[in-house]
C-alpha positions as semicolon CSV with decimal commas, in nm:
position;residue;x (nm);y (nm);z (nm)
1;X;11,814;11,158;8,032
2;X;12,088;11,325;8,224
3;X;12,047;11,361;8,596
4;X;12,240;11,620;8,795
5;X;12,500;11,486;9,036
6;X;12,396;11,445;9,396
7;X;12,440;11,758;9,604
8;X;12,457;11,562;9,929
9;X;12,111;11,674;10,040
10;X;11,858;11,414;10,153
11;X;11,586;11,324;9,899
12;X;11,322;11,422;10,152
13;X;11,476;11,755;10,251
14;X;11,186;11,915;10,063
15;X;10,962;11,814;10,350
16;X;11,145;12,079;10,554
17;X;11,065;12,373;10,326
18;X;10,770;12,531;10,151
19;X;10,776;12,558;9,773
20;X;10,694;12,889;9,608
21;X;10,645;12,710;9,277
22;X;10,376;12,457;9,367
23;X;10,025;12,596;9,330
24;X;9,881;12,336;9,568
25;X;10,087;12,466;9,866
26;X;9,866;12,599;10,145
27;X;9,894;12,953;10,278
28;X;9,718;13,092;10,584
29;X;9,500;13,308;10,359
30;X;9,362;12,991;10,198
31;X;9,252;12,828;10,522
32;X;8,874;12,811;10,540
33;X;8,688;12,888;10,860
34;X;8,365;12,733;10,730
35;X;8,231;12,458;10,959
36;X;8,250;12,100;10,836
37;X;7,900;11,969;10,771
38;X;7,992;11,612;10,679
39;X;8,132;11,336;10,897
40;X;8,260;11,064;10,664
41;X;8,448;11,069;10,334
42;X;8,450;10,773;10,096
43;X;8,767;10,707;9,897
44;X;8,829;10,484;9,598
45;X;9,184;10,346;9,601
46;X;9,357;10,100;9,374
47;X;9,703;9,982;9,283
48;X;9,908;10,016;8,965
49;X;9,734;10,154;8,658
50;X;9,949;10,072;8,356
51;X;9,773;10,218;8,055
52;X;10,080;10,208;7,832
53;X;10,211;9,951;7,590
54;X;9,933;9,710;7,481
55;X;9,650;9,914;7,636
56;X;9,774;10,233;7,470
57;X;9,771;10,046;7,136
58;X;9,399;9,961;7,151
59;X;9,295;10,318;7,241
60;X;9,218;10,566;6,961
61;X;9,553;10,754;6,947
62;X;9,844;10,519;7,033
63;X;10,213;10,598;7,050
64;X;10,445;10,418;6,813
65;X;10,457;10,048;6,908
66;X;10,839;10,013;6,922
67;X;10,958;9,864;7,253
68;X;11,307;9,828;7,399
69;X;11,253;9,497;7,577
70;X;11,437;9,169;7,547
71;X;11,107;8,978;7,541
72;X;10,918;9,154;7,260
73;X;10,991;9,451;7,033
74;X;10,640;9,576;6,963
75;X;10,362;9,674;7,201
76;X;10,121;9,507;6,960
77;X;10,273;9,172;7,054
78;X;10,105;9,206;7,396
79;X;9,772;9,235;7,218
80;X;9,842;8,920;7,019
81;X;9,939;8,730;7,335
82;X;9,616;8,836;7,506
83;X;9,410;8,751;7,196
84;X;9,514;8,389;7,243
85;X;9,374;8,374;7,598
86;X;9,026;8,526;7,591
87;X;8,955;8,609;7,229
88;X;9,025;8,893;6,993
89;X;9,059;9,240;7,146
90;X;8,889;9,524;6,956
91;X;9,095;9,819;6,831
92;X;9,037;10,193;6,858
93;X;8,805;10,133;7,153
94;X;8,627;10,404;7,347
95;X;8,834;10,568;7,620
96;X;8,608;10,413;7,883
97;X;8,652;10,059;7,744
98;X;8,938;9,942;7,966
99;X;8,756;10,031;8,290
100;X;8,460;9,806;8,203
101;X;8,278;9,686;8,516
102;X;8,486;9,921;8,732
103;X;8,271;10,209;8,608
104;X;7,955;10,034;8,728
105;X;8,110;9,985;9,072
106;X;8,221;10,347;9,089
107;X;7,868;10,458;9,001
108;X;7,728;10,231;9,272
109;X;7,974;10,337;9,542
110;X;7,981;10,710;9,458
111;X;8,320;10,777;9,623
112;X;8,406;11,134;9,710
113;X;8,756;11,102;9,564
114;X;8,924;10,856;9,328
115;X;9,297;10,789;9,371
116;X;9,516;10,567;9,152
117;X;9,886;10,489;9,118
118;X;9,958;10,589;8,758
119;X;10,253;10,376;8,654
120;X;10,276;10,510;8,298
121;X;10,431;10,822;8,150
122;X;10,200;11,035;7,938
123;X;10,418;11,139;7,644
124;X;10,516;11,088;7,284
125;X;10,854;11,250;7,345
126;X;11,171;11,170;7,529
127;X;11,453;10,920;7,510
128;X;11,375;10,591;7,678
129;X;11,570;10,509;7,993
130;X;11,749;10,174;7,939
131;X;11,590;9,981;8,225
132;X;11,426;9,683;8,053
133;X;11,061;9,792;8,050
134;X;10,932;10,138;7,962
135;X;10,565;10,239;7,988
136;X;10,405;10,531;7,811
137;X;10,072;10,631;7,664
138;X;9,994;10,918;7,431
139;X;9,863;11,244;7,579
140;X;9,556;11,205;7,358
141;X;9,479;10,866;7,514
142;X;9,513;11,005;7,867
143;X;9,147;11,102;7,831
144;X;9,082;10,745;7,948
145;X;9,161;10,870;8,301
146;X;8,887;11,131;8,272
147;X;8,639;10,866;8,161
148;X;8,670;10,714;8,510
149;X;8,660;11,058;8,679
150;X;9,000;11,004;8,841
151;X;9,077;11,284;9,087
152;X;9,439;11,209;9,177
153;X;9,730;11,021;9,025
154;X;10,018;10,936;9,255
155;X;10,341;10,933;9,055
156;X;10,621;10,823;9,289
157;X;10,689;10,487;9,124
158;X;10,943;10,309;8,905
159;X;10,790;10,393;8,565
160;X;10,697;10,762;8,576
161;X;11,048;10,865;8,462
162;X;11,078;10,592;8,193
163;X;11,100;10,855;7,918
164;X;11,325;11,104;8,090
165;X;11,263;11,467;8,172
166;X;11,055;11,531;7,860
167;X;10,828;11,244;7,954
168;X;10,786;11,371;8,310
169;X;10,711;11,727;8,192
170;X;10,451;11,597;7,946
171;X;10,293;11,381;8,216
172;X;10,259;11,670;8,460
173;X;10,124;11,902;8,189
174;X;9,877;11,642;8,064
175;X;9,736;11,581;8,411
176;X;9,708;11,954;8,473
177;X;9,529;11,999;8,142
178;X;9,287;11,720;8,234
179;X;9,238;11,878;8,580
180;X;9,366;11,571;8,759
181;X;9,575;11,636;9,070
182;X;9,909;11,460;9,112
183;X;10,167;11,399;9,383
184;X;10,503;11,228;9,413
185;X;10,698;11,363;9,114
186;X;10,805;11,706;9,000
187;X;11,066;11,935;8,853
188;X;11,232;11,975;9,193
189;X;11,194;11,830;9,541
190;X;10,938;12,078;9,674
191;X;10,700;11,999;9,390
192;X;10,766;11,624;9,415
193;X;10,702;11,615;9,791
194;X;10,394;11,839;9,793
195;X;10,061;11,661;9,844
196;X;9,763;11,665;9,615
197;X;9,488;11,855;9,794
198;X;9,135;11,732;9,722
199;X;8,851;11,943;9,858
200;X;8,537;11,769;9,979
201;X;8,189;11,909;9,939
202;X;8,057;11,998;10,283
203;X;8,405;12,073;10,413
204;X;8,722;11,882;10,481
205;X;9,003;11,778;10,250
206;X;9,199;11,473;10,146
207;X;9,576;11,533;10,149
208;X;9,754;11,274;9,933
209;X;10,130;11,241;9,981
210;X;10,318;11,011;9,743
211;X;10,659;10,853;9,806
212;X;10,856;10,562;9,662
213;X;11,109;10,324;9,810
214;X;11,415;10,194;9,628
215;X;11,298;9,836;9,693
216;X;11,024;9,886;9,433
217;X;11,283;9,930;9,160
218;X;11,310;10,310;9,157
219;X;11,669;10,405;9,064
220;X;11,837;10,619;9,328
221;X;11,928;10,864;9,049
222;X;11,556;10,939;9,005
223;X;11,534;11,116;9,341
224;X;11,415;11,474;9,306
225;X;11,655;11,732;9,453
226;X;11,655;12,106;9,509
227;X;11,724;12,171;9,139
228;X;11,678;11,822;8,996
229;X;11,354;11,670;8,863
230;X;11,241;11,329;8,978
231;X;11,029;11,143;9,231
232;X;10,990;11,179;9,605
233;X;11,218;10,892;9,701
234;X;11,276;10,732;10,040
235;X;11,620;10,581;10,076
236;X;11,523;10,419;10,407
237;X;11,233;10,361;10,646
238;X;11,401;10,523;10,943
239;X;11,257;10,736;11,222
240;X;11,413;11,034;11,045
241;X;11,203;10,962;10,735
242;X;10,890;10,946;10,950
243;X;10,986;11,275;11,114
244;X;11,027;11,449;10,777
245;X;10,687;11,330;10,662
246;X;10,532;11,425;10,996
247;X;10,677;11,774;10,967
248;X;10,530;11,830;10,625
249;X;10,191;11,689;10,725
250;X;10,185;11,900;11,040
251;X;10,239;12,223;10,848
252;X;9,958;12,157;10,602
253;X;9,692;11,965;10,793
254;X;9,393;12,135;10,947
255;X;9,066;12,027;11,108
256;X;8,870;11,791;10,885
257;X;9,169;11,680;10,677
258;X;9,235;11,314;10,602
259;X;9,596;11,225;10,525
260;X;9,673;10,949;10,274
261;X;10,035;10,836;10,244
262;X;10,069;10,652;9,914
263;X;10,387;10,445;9,900
264;X;10,541;10,237;9,621
265;X;10,747;9,971;9,796
266;X;10,861;9,613;9,788
267;X;10,883;9,349;9,514
268;X;10,623;9,262;9,250
269;X;10,552;8,907;9,366
270;X;10,505;8,734;9,700
271;X;10,283;8,766;10,007
272;X;10,543;8,831;10,275
273;X;10,521;9,167;10,453
274;X;10,864;9,282;10,574
275;X;10,865;9,372;10,941
276;X;11,018;9,710;10,859
277;X;10,715;9,788;10,639
278;X;10,483;9,715;10,932
279;X;10,691;9,924;11,171
280;X;10,705;10,216;10,927
281;X;10,330;10,204;10,858
282;X;10,256;10,196;11,231
283;X;10,484;10,494;11,295
284;X;10,323;10,693;11,014
285;X;9,990;10,644;11,189
286;X;10,124;10,711;11,540
287;X;10,360;10,999;11,468
288;X;10,265;11,156;11,132
289;X;9,886;11,161;11,159
290;X;9,835;10,937;10,855
291;X;9,486;10,788;10,823
292;X;9,549;10,556;10,528
293;X;9,874;10,392;10,418
294;X;9,812;10,321;10,049
295;X;10,076;10,065;9,949
296;X;10,143;9,937;9,599
297;X;10,408;9,774;9,376
298;X;10,296;9,414;9,429
299;X;10,129;9,283;9,113
300;X;9,863;9,110;9,324
301;X;9,669;9,211;9,638
302;X;9,842;9,134;9,967
303;X;9,753;9,165;10,335
304;X;9,541;9,438;10,490
305;X;9,587;9,560;10,847
306;X;9,398;9,799;11,071
307;X;9,625;9,965;11,325
308;X;9,477;10,195;11,587
309;X;9,160;10,193;11,376
310;X;9,343;10,320;11,069
311;X;9,386;10,143;10,738
312;X;9,705;9,990;10,602
313;X;9,692;9,848;10,250
314;X;10,032;9,683;10,219
315;X;9,989;9,615;9,847
316;X;9,677;9,683;9,640
317;X;9,788;9,478;9,339
318;X;9,775;9,583;8,975
319;X;9,450;9,736;8,858
320;X;9,499;9,781;8,483
321;X;9,774;9,614;8,282
322;X;9,844;9,424;7,959
323;X;9,968;9,103;8,126
324;X;9,674;8,894;8,009
325;X;9,877;8,668;7,780
326;X;10,175;8,623;8,015
327;X;10,187;8,300;8,213
328;X;10,394;8,185;8,508
329;X;10,236;8,370;8,801
330;X;9,902;8,192;8,833
331;X;9,971;8,103;9,199
332;X;9,939;8,473;9,282
333;X;9,602;8,510;9,103
334;X;9,766;8,777;8,891
335;X;9,467;8,819;8,658
336;X;9,244;8,931;8,947
337;X;9,228;9,282;9,084
338;X;9,055;9,464;9,368
339;X;8,870;9,792;9,399
340;X;8,902;9,936;9,750
341;X;8,634;10,170;9,889
342;X;8,745;10,311;10,224
343;X;8,523;10,525;10,447
344;X;8,710;10,764;10,677
345;X;8,578;10,963;10,971
346;X;8,676;11,327;10,915
347;X;8,684;11,402;11,287
348;X;8,898;11,112;11,411
349;X;9,067;10,998;11,087
350;X;8,959;10,643;11,172
351;X;8,823;10,373;10,942
352;X;8,454;10,287;10,986
353;X;8,436;10,058;10,683
354;X;8,629;9,907;10,392
355;X;8,447;9,745;10,099
356;X;8,617;9,565;9,811
357;X;8,513;9,426;9,475
358;X;8,715;9,164;9,284
359;X;8,742;9,217;8,908
360;X;8,927;9,037;8,633
361;X;9,107;9,148;8,317
362;X;8,964;8,997;7,999
363;X;9,041;9,131;7,653
364;X;9,209;9,431;7,820
365;X;8,886;9,521;7,998
366;X;8,781;9,479;8,361
367;X;8,492;9,237;8,409
368;X;8,333;9,082;8,716
369;X;8,528;8,784;8,845
370;X;8,367;8,442;8,826
371;X;8,220;8,297;9,145
372;X;8,512;8,054;9,170
373;X;8,775;8,326;9,127
374;X;8,586;8,556;9,363
375;X;8,600;8,293;9,637
376;X;8,964;8,212;9,567
377;X;9,072;8,574;9,600
378;X;8,863;8,617;9,916
379;X;9,017;8,308;10,075
380;X;9,371;8,410;9,976
381;X;9,339;8,765;10,106
382;X;9,171;8,641;10,425
383;X;9,455;8,393;10,482
384;X;9,717;8,667;10,453
385;X;9,527;8,933;10,648
386;X;9,431;8,721;10,947
387;X;9,799;8,723;11,048
388;X;9,738;9,089;11,139
389;X;9,403;9,041;11,310
390;X;9,178;9,128;11,016
391;X;8,942;8,907;10,819
392;X;8,784;8,927;10,473
393;X;8,412;8,848;10,469
394;X;8,138;8,840;10,208
395;X;7,864;9,099;10,254
396;X;7,494;9,025;10,193
397;X;7,516;9,228;9,868
398;X;7,786;8,989;9,741
399;X;8,080;9,223;9,781
400;X;8,376;9,187;10,016
401;X;8,434;9,373;10,341
402;X;8,710;9,399;10,597
403;X;8,633;9,280;10,948
404;X;8,848;9,368;11,249
405;X;8,816;9,423;11,626
406;X;8,721;9,792;11,645
407;X;8,885;10,016;11,901
408;X;9,178;9,776;11,938
409;X;9,404;10,025;12,117
410;X;9,133;10,126;12,361
411;X;9,050;9,765;12,440
412;X;9,416;9,682;12,504
413;X;9,445;9,983;12,735
414;X;9,131;9,888;12,924
415;X;9,256;9,531;12,959
416;X;9,594;9,649;13,090
417;X;9,429;9,884;13,342
418;X;9,198;9,607;13,455
419;X;9,487;9,368;13,509
420;X;9,692;9,627;13,698
421;X;9,400;9,702;13,935
422;X;9,313;9,340;14,000
423;X;9,393;9,204;14,350
424;X;9,710;9,002;14,363
425;X;9,663;8,640;14,471
């Protein structure tokens, strides 16, 4: 893949202009005046979905298995590694196979929209980018996304350009053919920075913006430019970056819209939340009108915060991958995954409720986690989240929920006013 030389423009300059090429851009003629008849939207969110490599090989129409990794040279080797852990994995499975118990939970929860971070190119073409690990699945196997009724794939991540321009074009065309919205990557910056717009029955919309940070492993050369394909890349977490995002959100948002900012940031392993991530997430909520910060890149779930009654998922963890036979990261509970179901008030943009369900990958299929693993993940996530004033509790129905002091900002303000009006001794 050849990438045009930098033109000196900022990767997020597209937030300052309106694309004429992106069909999801909003014009004044498209703005509905119909009243909103619903009050709450329910969103399904998860982390990295890596349906390439070993998972692609067990689906009905795999790509060629050749890999360009130092560890193994065939994607089928990942199947053999996993076979040794939990038993033999079937071949040519149904498209719905890999989702397993996740489909039961989606049926139970009935979310209004389903959003994933697709960390796999959908292509049989293209020259691989020499970066160590390259993910792709065949366009025929992309039907597996439809089997879970996925509404939106965010694409600003460090694998969507693994197979160059041809791979990106095929990915965008495949998702369009499957009627799945996307955000975060495109043939130029306006397309890459435009949000996916998901209409809700009864009124209101979910606007999903997708950006990536270089700390997640995205090469700087992958940044989309005015005439250069790529991802919507942040080179820093400055106030200027917040302002660019706020400008774009402000031009598109209308009454009843919920804004999700999906961000691929930080390393794969570890529980530490950089202070600059917290500051940036807080400023997105305060100054850009973001209701949910949907963070990913970490291979395991990390802390959850509620700031001004809005949700920050610092790292959702992997959701689907072929890591089952790889050892060395057990301390991070890397075989466990979480489904996040967030309810959002369409009037205020605030979070009334967050439910979660732990699942586990076995034989390249999601199953319910054992009672022991369930408790271990709950305790780990509670330990990390309590640093930010939130707790993870078990609900009567056996699922997990987020607990936090509601109306935190209002309570702090009331407390400050009370102290300032108290008589001085």
